[in-house]
Phi, psi and omega in degrees: 000330179296320180288316179299321181287330182295329174296333197244343192240118173302134178059037175294132178246121184293336178296333180291325180287321174310311184294322177297327175291319181300314183269007182056034165292321174242135181238148177250124185197165172277118185216242190300148188052028182049038180224169182280129181229158167255125188227160172295129187307327182288335181277333190305317181303312183291317178301315180289321182290323178302320181277356187302317178304316183286316179302314181294312177305314184292336182255312188289338181251010178284133182306331184288339174268314184296329182295341180288349174076021176253133184280160181287331179293320179295325183291309179303320180293334178277345191300317184302318179294321179298316179292329174293323173300326184260029170290347172233152187302136180234145172287163177296326180289325177294316178296322177298313175307308186299314183287324178297328175303323188261327183255344178049058177291168177304142179308129177081005183238070185299148177243001184290332180305316185288309190288325179294342180262340171259338179279158181284087181240133169265156173271120183279139178292146185245002179090185185082176192308322185245016182082333190234127175222162181283155350290149178298149172239136185247132185227131183301136188292330183076186176249196183108188177101172184219101004273165169295181174291129188271350181087005185215104181309326183288319170301315176295329180294334181291318181295318181296318176304314181299311177303318181302307182298320181305323188275318195227007172286164351299147186203150183273170171300319177297323179296318176294316184302315181285318177307305183278341185066058177233157179298145182300321178303322183291319180291325177290323177293318176303310184294320178296325180292323179293320176296319181294336179249018171082008183266359175211164179233148178261131186236159174259124182276172183303334177260013177089356179288152177284127174238164182227151177201164174291153182308321193254019182301144187267120172247110183292152172307158184291330183272008179299126186300143171238096180297154171307146178220160175243091179286153178280177170300147173058032177302130182298332182303328179280344183246359191289334188232156177296307182285089181289342182295344180292350180220330180244117170303136188308321182295344179259350189297319182296335182278336186261313183262103185274163190291336176282355181100354177289138172247109190287154178295130192242154167275128179243117178240119181058032173088004182232153179286131177235356178176203184221164176220161174207151171284140169232179183298333185268353184155213176256120177281114175251127174251111173274131181278350175213156183296147183244151179287164184296323182294329175291314176297321174304319181286330178293325178298324179296311177299319179297321183288321170302316180295313184297317176305315186292322183281338190312308185274002187243280185207089190297345185243032180304135181079353186280321189277291195300328192249008184298337183298336183286336189293329182289350183257355191271145173289144184220092175287319176219135174232124180222147176254116189254157170071019180278000000 
């Protein structure tokens, strides 16, 4: 999220985000797409409630949970006490030990991994360069927010749909369903509810498909410049719509979106992915999948210098070690080290 905001916000100061995580203005938790996201703390209650059908189904019916021999009713009955136990940050091992004492799962079949992803837990900041370090700490989410939990996942999905359109509209029903990982009938009903109450408008896309957007959504002119950018791993812009070719050329998608779910840090040129990047000792290594003109490389040098300065006090070689194995499999029309 830090690198994402650096790309988008003028004079972004990472310490501001550090503080927001500490006071839970921004929270990190498992929500949309059943993956970890950072979201506005006021939105979290509705986001989490909207995702409950997907979160519970993906975890409580997973063979890795069912093989432990613990029933869903047993799990639900213990949740209030578990959340009380996690009113202060707890490690995954502490949650597992607490649950093992009370649920007695089959030996070697822990259930905490499932419960801590569908139950209302935040990831508590642990300090360090990016606010979160291993081991992960889990903290009961508590209540509050705007809106609070409405007691209805479908009403909360309407809130999530509105936030999605604010960020990624115009978008289709299929786009919302895939981005959030919810069934299409739920996504369709949420968007219709927004239109009915005047919080969204229905538009016709270039191929005749129905699209939705907030009434005051900003649509830049077609000739608006799209300067080069160094997008972070898992950038939501690459994942926000069903048609990924609107930003990732189809021939590059398998190189950027890996089978295990990793989405590599990308070079964005004229609004399209043209390659990937990673920090190295000498600067920012940019791998272009096809040759780029000199003026584009010059603009990428400027971005790389800014990125290198941004990373210097945090983690200069972010993405370099843990994900380095991907780079040996990538096509490389041009590779340059920038910003040294």
